[in-house]
C-alpha positions in Angstrom: -48.3 -27.0 -32.6 -46.6 -25.8 -29.4 -43.0 -26.9 -29.1 -42.2 -29.0 -26.1 -40.0 -27.4 -23.4 -36.6 -28.8 -23.0 -36.3 -31.1 -20.0 -34.5 -29.5 -17.1 -30.8 -30.3 -16.7 -30.1 -33.0 -14.1 -28.9 -31.6 -10.8 -25.1 -31.7 -10.4 -24.3 -33.9 -7.4 -21.3 -34.1 -5.1 -20.4 -37.4 -6.8 -20.2 -35.5 -10.1 -17.8 -33.0 -8.7 -15.6 -35.6 -7.0 -15.5 -37.7 -10.2 -14.5 -34.7 -12.4 -11.9 -33.5 -9.9 -10.4 -37.0 -9.5 -10.9 -37.2 -5.7 -13.1 -39.2 -3.4 -16.4 -37.8 -2.2 -15.3 -37.3 1.4 -12.4 -35.0 0.2 -14.7 -33.1 -2.1 -17.2 -32.7 0.7 -14.7 -31.4 3.2 -13.3 -28.8 0.7 -16.7 -27.6 -0.3 -17.8 -27.2 3.3 -14.5 -25.4 4.2 -13.7 -28.1 6.8 -10.2 -29.4 7.6 -8.8 -28.1 4.4 -5.3 -27.9 5.9 -5.2 -31.7 5.3 -5.8 -31.3 1.6 -3.1 -30.1 -0.8 -3.7 -26.5 -2.1 -3.6 -27.6 -5.7 -6.2 -30.3 -5.0 -8.4 -27.8 -3.1 -8.2 -25.3 -6.0 -9.0 -28.1 -8.5 -12.1 -29.1 -6.6 -13.4 -25.5 -6.2 -12.8 -24.9 -9.9 -14.7 -28.0 -10.9 -17.6 -27.1 -8.6 -17.7 -23.7 -10.1 -17.5 -24.9 -13.7 -20.2 -27.5 -13.1 -22.3 -24.9 -11.2 -22.6 -27.2 -8.3 -25.0 -26.1 -5.6 -25.1 -28.0 -2.3 -28.5 -29.0 -0.9 -28.7 -27.0 2.3 -31.9 -28.8 3.5 -30.2 -32.2 3.3 -27.1 -31.0 4.9 -29.1 -29.3 7.7 -31.0 -32.5 8.5 -27.7 -34.4 8.8 -25.8 -31.8 10.8 -28.4 -29.7 12.7 -27.1 -26.6 10.9 -28.8 -24.1 8.7 -25.7 -23.3 6.7 -26.6 -19.7 6.9 -24.6 -16.9 8.7 -25.9 -13.5 9.5 -24.3 -10.1 9.1 -25.4 -7.1 11.2 -24.3 -3.6 10.1 -25.3 -0.1 11.5 -25.8 1.5 8.1 -26.9 -0.1 4.8 -26.3 3.1 2.7 -22.7 3.5 3.9 -20.2 2.2 1.1 -17.9 0.8 3.8 -20.5 -1.6 5.0 -21.9 -2.3 1.5 -18.4 -3.4 0.5 -18.0 -5.6 3.6 -21.3 -7.3 2.9 -20.2 -8.1 -0.6 -17.0 -9.6 0.6 -18.7 -11.7 3.2 -21.3 -13.0 0.8 -18.8 -14.1 -1.8 -16.7 -15.9 0.8 -19.7 -17.5 2.4 -21.0 -18.8 -0.9 -17.7 -20.3 -1.8 -17.8 -22.3 1.4 -21.4 -23.4 0.9 -23.1 -20.9 3.2 -25.8 -18.3 2.6 -25.7 -14.8 4.1 -28.6 -13.1 5.9 -28.3 -9.3 6.1 -29.8 -7.2 8.8 -29.1 -3.7 10.3 -29.6 -1.7 13.4 -29.1 2.0 13.6 -26.6 3.1 16.3 -28.1 4.3 19.5 -31.4 2.4 19.0 -32.5 -0.3 21.4 -33.9 -3.7 20.6 -33.1 -7.4 20.2 -31.9 -7.4 16.6 -28.9 -9.6 17.3 -30.9 -12.1 19.3 -33.7 -12.3 16.7 -31.2 -12.7 13.9 -29.5 -15.6 15.6 -32.6 -17.4 17.1 -35.7 -16.5 15.0 -33.8 -16.8 11.7 -31.6 -19.7 13.1 -28.3 -18.6 11.7 -25.3 -20.7 12.7 -23.1 -17.6 13.5 -22.9 -13.9 13.2 -20.7 -11.2 11.6 -21.2 -8.0 13.6 -20.3 -4.4 12.7 -21.7 -2.2 15.4 -21.3 1.4 16.6 -23.0 0.6 20.0 -21.2 1.1 23.3 -19.2 -1.9 24.5 -21.6 -2.9 27.3 -24.6 -2.7 25.0 -22.9 -4.9 22.4 -21.6 -7.4 24.9 -25.1 -7.9 26.4 -26.5 -8.4 22.9 -23.8 -10.9 21.9 -24.4 -13.0 25.1 -28.1 -13.1 24.3 -27.3 -14.3 20.7 -25.9 -17.6 21.9 -24.1 -18.3 18.6 -20.4 -17.9 17.5 -19.6 -14.5 16.1 -16.8 -12.4 14.6 -16.6 -8.7 15.1 -15.8 -6.5 12.1 -13.6 -3.4 12.5 -13.7 -3.2 16.3 -12.2 -4.9 19.3 -14.3 -5.8 22.3 -12.6 -6.9 25.5 -13.4 -10.6 26.0 -14.6 -11.1 22.4 -13.0 -14.1 20.7 -12.6 -13.1 17.1 -12.2 -9.7 15.4 -11.1 -8.5 11.9 -10.0 -4.9 12.0 -8.8 -2.3 9.6 -5.5 -0.6 10.5 -7.2 2.9 10.7 -4.3 4.3 12.6 -1.8 3.6 9.8 -4.3 4.9 7.3 -4.8 8.3 9.1 -1.0 8.6 9.5 -0.6 8.0 5.7 -3.2 10.7 5.0 -1.5 13.3 7.2 1.9 12.5 5.6 0.3 13.3 2.2 -0.9 16.7 3.5 2.3 17.6 5.2 4.3 16.7 2.1 2.2 19.4 0.3 3.3 22.0 2.9 0.2 22.0 5.2 0.6 22.7 8.9 -2.9 23.7 9.9 -4.6 20.3 9.4 -8.0 19.7 10.9 -9.5 16.4 11.7 -13.2 15.4 11.4 -13.2 12.7 14.0 -15.4 9.6 14.2 -17.8 8.7 17.0 -16.5 9.9 20.4 -15.2 7.0 22.4 -15.4 4.5 19.6 -12.6 2.1 18.8 -12.1 3.3 15.2 -12.3 6.9 16.2 -9.5 6.4 18.6 -7.4 4.6 16.0 -7.9 7.4 13.5 -7.2 10.1 16.0 -4.0 8.5 17.1 -2.9 8.1 13.5 -3.7 11.9 13.0 -1.5 12.7 16.0 1.2 10.4 14.7 1.3 12.2 11.4 1.6 15.6 13.0 4.4 14.3 15.2 6.2 12.9 12.2 6.2 16.3 10.6 7.1 18.2 13.9 3.7 19.9 14.0 2.2 20.7 17.4 -1.2 19.3 18.1 -4.0 21.8 18.4 -7.2 20.5 19.9 -9.2 23.4 18.3 -8.6 21.7 15.0 -10.5 18.6 15.9 -14.3 18.3 15.7 -16.4 15.1 16.0 -18.3 14.3 12.8 -19.3 10.7 13.4 -20.0 8.6 10.4 -22.6 10.6 8.4 -22.6 13.4 5.8 -24.7 15.5 8.2 -22.1 15.1 10.9 -19.4 16.2 8.4 -21.4 19.3 7.7 -21.8 20.3 11.4 -18.1 19.5 12.2 -16.8 21.5 9.3 -19.0 24.4 10.2 -17.5 24.4 13.7 -14.0 24.3 12.2 -14.3 27.2 9.7 -13.3 29.8 12.3 -10.1 28.0 12.9 -9.0 28.5 9.3 -7.5 25.1 8.5 -5.7 24.7 5.2 -6.4 21.0 5.1 -8.9 18.5 6.5 -8.6 14.8 7.2 -12.1 13.3 7.4 -12.5 10.0 9.2 -14.9 8.6 6.6 -15.8 9.1 2.9 -19.3 10.4 3.8 -18.2 12.9 6.4 -15.6 14.2 3.8 -18.5 14.8 1.4 -20.4 16.8 4.1 -17.3 18.9 4.8 -16.8 19.7 1.1 -20.4 20.9 0.9 -19.7 23.4 3.7 -16.5 24.6 2.0 -18.3 25.2 -1.3 -21.1 27.1 0.5 -18.5 29.2 2.3 -16.9 30.3 -1.0 -13.7 28.4 -0.2 -12.0 26.7 -3.1 -10.9 23.1 -3.0 -7.9 22.5 -3.0 -6.6 26.1 -3.5 -7.9 27.3 -0.1 -8.5 24.0 1.7 -7.4 20.5 0.8 -9.6 17.6 1.8 -8.8 13.9 2.2 -10.9 11.0 3.4 -10.4 7.5 4.7 -11.9 4.7 2.6 -12.4 4.7 -1.1 -15.5 4.0 -3.3 -16.6 5.0 -6.8 -18.5 8.0 -5.3 -15.2 9.6 -4.3 -14.4 10.2 -8.0 -17.9 11.7 -8.5 -17.5 14.5 -5.9 -16.4 17.9 -7.0 -13.5 18.0 -7.0 -12.7 14.3 -7.0 -11.8 13.3 -3.4 -8.3 12.1 -2.5 -8.6 9.0 -0.3 -6.7 6.2 1.5 -8.1 2.9 0.3 -9.2 0.5 3.0 -9.7 -3.3 2.4 -13.3 -3.3 3.4 -14.4 -6.1 1.0 -11.5 -8.2 2.2 -12.5 -7.5 5.8 -16.0 -9.0 5.1 -14.4 -12.0 3.3 -11.9 -12.7 6.0 -14.5 -12.3 8.7 -16.9 -14.8 7.0 -14.0 -17.3 6.5 -12.9 -17.0 10.1 -16.5 -17.5 11.3 -17.0 -20.6 9.2 -13.7 -22.0 10.2 -14.7 -21.5 13.8 -18.1 -23.3 13.1 -16.1 -26.2 11.7 -14.1 -26.6 14.9 -11.0 -24.7 14.1 -9.3 -22.1 16.3 -8.3 -19.2 14.0 -6.3 -16.2 15.1 -8.1 -14.0 17.6 -7.5 -10.5 16.2 -6.6 -10.1 12.6 -5.5 -6.5 11.5 -5.6 -5.6 7.8 -3.2 -2.9 6.6 -4.5 0.1 4.5 -4.2 0.1 0.8 -2.8 2.8 -1.5 -3.3 6.5 -1.2 -5.4 7.6 -4.2 -4.4 11.2 -5.1 -7.2 13.1 -6.8 -8.1 16.8 -7.3 -9.2 17.6 -3.7 -5.7 18.0 -2.3 -3.0 20.4 -3.4 -0.1 22.6 -2.1 -0.8 24.7 1.0 -1.8 28.3 0.2 0.9 30.8 0.6 
């Protein structure tokens, strides 16, 4: 005789969470929606969130949407899904959104392509707001954001006239990277730059110049080549720099550093005995390269988390800080950097 299936567990309700946390339902509701939490003591907020997590409470988005005319979904648009920087930002945004009772819809548009991705994401999919990481020119991005007609937060760029941005302090990160190389005795330091004219590319280039100035090294424009944000770009930029005989290379991104290392290997140059390489951003793949890549950690997951939180606060009627910069993390010294050759 077939055993009877166990009856499904009853759905945990908001009333259950409020009762277990020892608060009224309106307080539990505000905290779980991320609304007006400044009026709730931090220990009470933490207790409510812990109880909700312990009870595996899931809000009913359909019921909430009917009451509030919201979808309780935010969208995130990135230019590359295979880039570890954006993958990390998506992870941070998803975790923060879930904690505040929102779902995250992921989309991407390759830089330089035309289309209405942002408008479709905001209107066809009816998201309440958008997180946008874009490599498009300012005017293209501004036009798309106007067409979106929903609140948005920009990630890792500043757009004149845009309300909210969360940026990484790439200038400080590049300066830290150059300081590491100069401390090892390098004076011919090349830079694989980001996209020409881009906000982050300018920040990293300025940090590169800062680091040279700190060490009393004259800037040489022949040691700078645009790599963009791909491994292929790193390959082409490093090939162009070989004739300049740098002893160290600062790559604007992890993936362009990987491309540069491929060129150095193919040219018969040893890393780091002949040329040291350092990249901005860190990910597990950095330790898998040969030799393992020295990097400056950047808080990309935190960027996604902070951006999602700011957007949801904005949706809830708050007025968060306009531009929020996040400082770089630690320099992770691995096998790809060493003393300058004599």
